[in-house]
Every structure is written in structure tokens, then in C-alpha cells.
C-alpha positions as CSV (number, residue, x, y, z in Angstrom):
1,K,-19.7,58.5,35.0
2,P,-19.3,56.5,38.7
3,D,-22.6,57.0,40.4
4,W,-21.4,57.3,44.1
5,R,-24.8,58.4,45.2
6,Q,-26.2,54.6,43.6
7,L,-23.6,53.1,45.6
8,T,-23.4,54.1,48.7
9,A,-27.7,53.9,48.8
10,T,-27.0,50.6,47.8
11,L,-24.4,49.6,50.7
12,I,-26.9,51.4,53.4
13,A,-29.7,49.8,52.6
14,E,-27.8,46.1,52.8
15,A,-25.3,46.9,55.4
16,Q,-25.9,45.6,58.8
17,A,-24.9,47.7,62.1
18,G,-21.0,46.8,62.7
19,D,-20.5,46.9,58.7
20,L,-17.0,48.5,57.5
21,V,-16.6,49.8,54.4
22,V,-13.4,49.3,52.9
23,P,-12.4,51.7,49.9
24,E,-9.3,50.6,47.3
25,P,-7.5,53.0,47.1
26,F,-8.3,54.9,50.1
27,W,-9.1,58.1,48.1
28,N,-12.4,57.0,47.3
29,A,-13.5,57.6,50.8
30,K,-14.5,60.9,50.1
31,P,-17.5,60.5,48.2
32,L,-18.9,57.4,50.2
33,R,-18.7,59.5,53.2
34,Y,-20.7,62.5,51.6
35,Y,-23.7,60.8,50.3
36,A,-23.6,58.2,53.5
37,G,-23.7,61.5,55.5
38,G,-22.6,59.3,58.6
39,R,-24.7,56.1,58.3
40,L,-21.4,54.0,56.8
41,A,-18.6,53.2,58.8
42,V,-15.7,53.8,56.0
43,Y,-12.0,52.7,56.8
44,D,-9.6,54.7,54.8
45,L,-5.9,53.1,55.2
46,A,-6.0,50.7,52.8
47,P,-2.1,50.5,51.6
48,L,-1.4,52.6,48.5
49,P,0.7,50.7,47.4
50,A,-0.4,48.0,48.6
51,T,2.4,45.5,49.6
52,P,2.4,42.2,50.9
53,E,2.9,42.9,54.6
54,E,1.3,46.2,54.7
55,V,-1.8,44.3,53.1
56,Q,-1.5,41.4,55.9
57,R,-1.2,44.3,58.7
58,C,-4.0,46.2,57.6
59,V,-6.2,42.6,57.2
60,E,-5.4,41.8,61.5
61,E,-6.7,45.3,62.0
62,L,-9.8,44.8,60.3
63,S,-10.5,42.0,61.1
64,S,-9.6,42.6,64.7
65,V,-12.3,45.2,64.7
66,E,-15.3,43.8,62.5
67,R,-16.4,40.8,60.8
68,R,-17.8,42.1,57.9
69,V,-15.8,44.0,55.4
70,W,-17.4,45.5,52.2
71,L,-14.9,46.1,50.1
72,V,-15.4,49.0,47.0
73,E,-11.9,48.0,45.1
74,D,-11.1,50.0,42.0
75,V,-9.6,46.1,40.1
76,G,-7.0,47.5,38.4
77,H,-5.7,50.2,39.9
78,Y,-1.6,51.0,39.7
79,G,-2.0,50.5,43.6
80,D,-2.9,46.9,43.8
81,P,-2.5,45.7,40.6
82,D,-2.2,42.5,41.8
83,R,-5.5,42.4,43.6
84,L,-3.5,42.1,47.4
85,L,-6.2,43.5,49.2
86,Y,-8.8,41.3,47.5
87,Q,-6.9,38.2,48.5
88,A,-5.9,38.8,51.6
89,L,-9.3,39.2,52.7
90,T,-10.5,36.0,50.8
91,A,-7.9,34.1,52.7
92,R,-9.0,35.8,56.0
93,G,-13.0,35.2,55.3
94,R,-15.5,33.7,52.9
95,R,-17.0,36.3,50.1
96,V,-20.8,37.0,50.9
97,R,-21.9,39.3,47.9
98,S,-20.6,40.4,44.8
99,F,-21.4,42.9,42.5
100,R,-20.2,45.4,40.1
101,A,-21.1,49.2,39.8
102,A,-20.6,51.1,36.9
103,G,-18.0,53.1,36.8
104,I,-16.6,52.3,40.4
105,G,-15.7,48.4,40.1
106,E,-15.9,45.6,42.1
107,I,-17.8,45.5,45.1
108,T,-17.5,42.5,47.6
109,L,-18.8,42.0,51.3
110,F,-16.2,39.3,53.5
111,E,-17.3,38.0,56.4
112,L,-13.7,37.9,58.8
113,S,-13.2,35.4,60.6
114,R,-10.8,36.6,64.0
């Protein structure tokens, strides 16, 4: 069973002012917002299905607004089976931290270059 409460508590504890959480698929924004109670900025516009063009647009938008992005990724999800969003964020910045959340997926903190 996904432990959204624990993941959200971890993100709140480790996030810095201005950090943005990007769930992929986007509907995972709902439990993140619920447990965060306004203490995390959650971006729910990740493209589904992911196409190279839409992912690039998304990453350009993210990098113009925020410097640090937490990707909450359901690896292997049908909406982005090739991990295009992860690859685009990796190309745009550097991975700072990564960990697995049981039942949820891979969590990666990126520091983006503008």
C-alpha cells in the first residue's frame, strides 16, 4: 500500500523554500496535497501521455520558475514508460538525491540550470 503520509512528511522535512514537487502521473498530486496541507508546492501538469515535445515544454516551464524539483515517479507507468520526464530533467540539471518510496515509486531531487 502506498504510504503517501510518510513520503509527504519526508518531502516536507527535506524541501527548501521554492522547491516544487512534480508527481508523474499527475493525479498523484491529490494525496501529496492532502498530506502536505499547503506546506509543499505541487505541480500537476506533467504531460500524460508523455511525448518528447510535451515533456520538453514541461521542463522548460519548470526550469524557468524553480531551481529545485522533486520528481515523484511511478516508474514504468503507461503514461511515460520510457521515462521521458526523468531523462529531460536529468539533461537539464543534476540529480541531488534519489530514493524509493514503497508502493509509490522513485523520488529524485533535481537541481535545474536555467
